[in-house]
KOLLORO-998591 format. One record per residue (C-alpha): residue in one letter; y, x, z. Coordinates in steps of 0.02 Angstrom, whole numbers, plus 50000, padded with zeros to 5 digits. Example, Ala and Ser with C-alpha at 12.3 -4.5 7.8 and 13.67 -1.06 7.14 Angstrom:
A,49775,50615,50390
S,49947,50684,50357
***
This chain:
X,49185,50020,49470
X,49193,50000,49659
X,49013,49967,49716
X,49060,49903,49888
X,49171,49765,49818
X,49037,49720,49689
X,48916,49695,49833
X,49045,49584,49917
X,49066,49480,49759
X,48877,49457,49746
X,48868,49405,49929
X,49007,49279,49901
X,48911,49204,49756
X,48750,49197,49859
X,48833,49106,50004
X,48923,48984,49888
X,48761,48946,49795
X,48671,48909,49959
X,48811,48791,50009
X,48807,48706,49839
X,48618,48682,49850
X,48638,48601,50020
X,48554,48738,50121
X,48713,48747,50225
X,48807,48582,50229
X,48986,48543,50279
X,49014,48578,50462
X,48859,48686,50477
X,48877,48849,50574
X,48813,48997,50474
X,48690,49118,50554
X,48764,49252,50666
X,48849,49396,50578
X,48705,49510,50629
X,48576,49391,50552
X,48681,49357,50399
X,48713,49541,50365
X,48527,49577,50381
X,48479,49430,50269
X,48604,49474,50132
X,48572,49662,50151
X,48755,49697,50190
X,48843,49813,50308
X,48946,49728,50442
X,49102,49791,50353
X,49052,49713,50187
X,49003,49550,50273
X,49170,49540,50360
X,49258,49563,50193
X,49145,49433,50113
X,49184,49303,50246
X,49370,49343,50240
X,49375,49309,50052
X,49273,49149,50071
X,49390,49088,50207
X,49543,49125,50100
X,49465,49012,49967
X,49431,48873,50090
X,49241,48889,50079
X,49214,48933,50263
X,49313,48930,50424
X,49303,49078,50542
X,49325,49018,50721
X,49338,49164,50844
X,49210,49148,50983
X,49121,49004,50898
X,49060,49066,50730
X,49082,49036,50544
X,49073,48856,50482
X,49057,48778,50308
X,49214,48685,50255
X,49227,48525,50154
X,49224,48564,49968
X,49396,48565,49888
X,49433,48522,49706
X,49465,48677,49602
X,49632,48667,49509
X,49622,48681,49320
X,49773,48796,49318
X,49858,48915,49438
X,50033,48846,49418
X,50132,48791,49570
X,50055,48627,49632
X,50151,48589,49792
X,50290,48471,49739
X,50347,48441,49919
X,50386,48626,49942
X,50473,48746,49826
X,50399,48918,49795
X,50558,48989,49872
X,50529,48894,50035
X,50351,48959,50048
X,50407,49138,50017
X,50539,49123,50152
X,50406,49059,50272
X,50288,49200,50220
X,50422,49328,50256
X,50447,49262,50433
X,50264,49231,50478
X,50193,49390,50401
X,50337,49495,50467
X,50290,49436,50641
X,50106,49465,50604
X,50137,49644,50546
X,50239,49684,50702
X,50102,49610,50814
X,49968,49705,50718
X,50062,49867,50747
X,50055,49832,50934
X,49874,49773,50939
X,49780,49873,50808
X,49627,49969,50867
X,49551,50118,50778
X,49422,50008,50689
X,49562,49893,50629
X,49657,50041,50557
X,49500,50101,50468
X,49470,49929,50392
X,49649,49917,50329
X,49636,50092,50256
X,49474,50046,50165
X,49557,49892,50091
X,49710,49993,50039
X,49606,50132,49960
X,49498,50005,49869
X,49653,49924,49795
X,49714,50091,49726
X,49542,50125,49650
X,49535,49951,49574
X,49711,49965,49502
X,49673,50133,49422
X,49516,50060,49342
X,49610,49905,49283
X,49499,49784,49381
X,49625,49646,49416
X,49501,49533,49508
X,49461,49675,49626
X,49646,49708,49655
X,49671,49524,49697
X,49525,49524,49820
X,49591,49681,49905
X,49766,49606,49915
X,49701,49447,49998
X,49594,49551,50116
X,49740,49664,50165
X,49851,49518,50214
X,49709,49421,50298
X,49664,49573,50404
X,49842,49591,50465
X,49843,49408,50518
X,49679,49437,50610
X,49737,49598,50694
X,49896,49512,50753
X,49784,49420,50875
X,49889,49261,50887
X,49777,49107,50875
X,49921,48987,50839
X,49981,49099,50697
X,49804,49102,50626
X,49796,48911,50634
X,49964,48891,50548
X,49914,49013,50411
X,49751,48918,50383
X,49844,48753,50368
X,49961,48819,50233
X,49841,48944,50153
X,49840,48867,49979
X,50028,48874,49949
X,50031,49047,50028
X,49897,49112,49910
X,49983,49039,49758
X,50145,49122,49813
X,50065,49294,49802
X,50110,49387,49644
X,49952,49401,49538
X,49907,49579,49484
X,49943,49618,49303
X,49970,49757,49180
X,49937,49940,49201
X,49921,50047,49357
X,50105,50092,49339
X,50148,49906,49349
X,50046,49882,49508
X,50090,50046,49594
X,50253,49981,49675
X,50157,49838,49759
X,50023,49957,49819
X,50156,50074,49888
X,50231,49928,49985
X,50060,49895,50060
X,50045,50080,50104
X,50211,50076,50198
X,50152,49924,50297
X,49988,50012,50336
X,50074,50172,50393
X,50190,50077,50510
X,50041,49986,50587
X,49944,50148,50601
X,50091,50231,50690
X,50104,50082,50810
X,50283,50047,50756
X,50311,49857,50766
X,50491,49865,50705
X,50447,49969,50553
X,50296,49860,50516
X,50401,49702,50518
X,50532,49781,50406
X,50401,49845,50284
X,50317,49675,50273
X,50480,49580,50254
X,50533,49701,50117
X,50364,49675,50031
X,50383,49485,50032
X,50564,49499,49974
X,50509,49608,49828
X,50367,49487,49789
X,50498,49350,49779
X,50607,49455,49664
X,50456,49484,49552
X,50448,49293,49540
X,50636,49289,49502
X,50678,49218,49674
X,50812,49286,49790
X,50753,49247,49966
X,50926,49263,50045
X,50999,49138,49922
X,50850,49024,49951
X,50877,49022,50139
X,51058,48968,50115
X,51004,48832,49993
X,50875,48763,50115
X,51004,48762,50255
X,51123,48661,50146
X,50985,48538,50101
X,50938,48513,50284
X,51116,48484,50339
***
């Protein structure tokens, strides 16, 4: 079991419980990351991962330069089936391919050493989790990997767009399943994205991310190229 991720999960529960009890209400700014890390007995790395996961679930909103704020509570769906009738899963995957391809290319241009180290931690954790069969952990690492790339890209408008369509984006991600052998191809795709960013190769990073999303679509029995043509016909 990965202790660091277990600590993150406990911290997520602690923060959510405090919000539920009313200690931190909607719109409230949480204590500074230094204070919060000290209060929860977390390293800054683990706190960053905790907040990233909470933001991906719509619990908090991370506003660069301003702080972390509690979001309005959202109803939890009873199932994880596709819930966005106005958009097809294919349309969301096409959008993911474009947005995250751009994000990966930007991340390759902007990534600092500490960003590379954080991505590598997330990647290594996902391999460890997959080998131990901890699917929840794999899912958390997957969300963290993609969220970090969006952050590293450094484009505030991109971050805002991603936040606005986060729910359909998350549901479009292929859930982890099966054995390590089943998950290894996805992890390898992440590794190729990471290596391209580490080497500061924007073109390779974009290609690796676009290939990853294309393969994710194929795993959901969706051909992105065919979907693009279908959407064009519908629009015209």
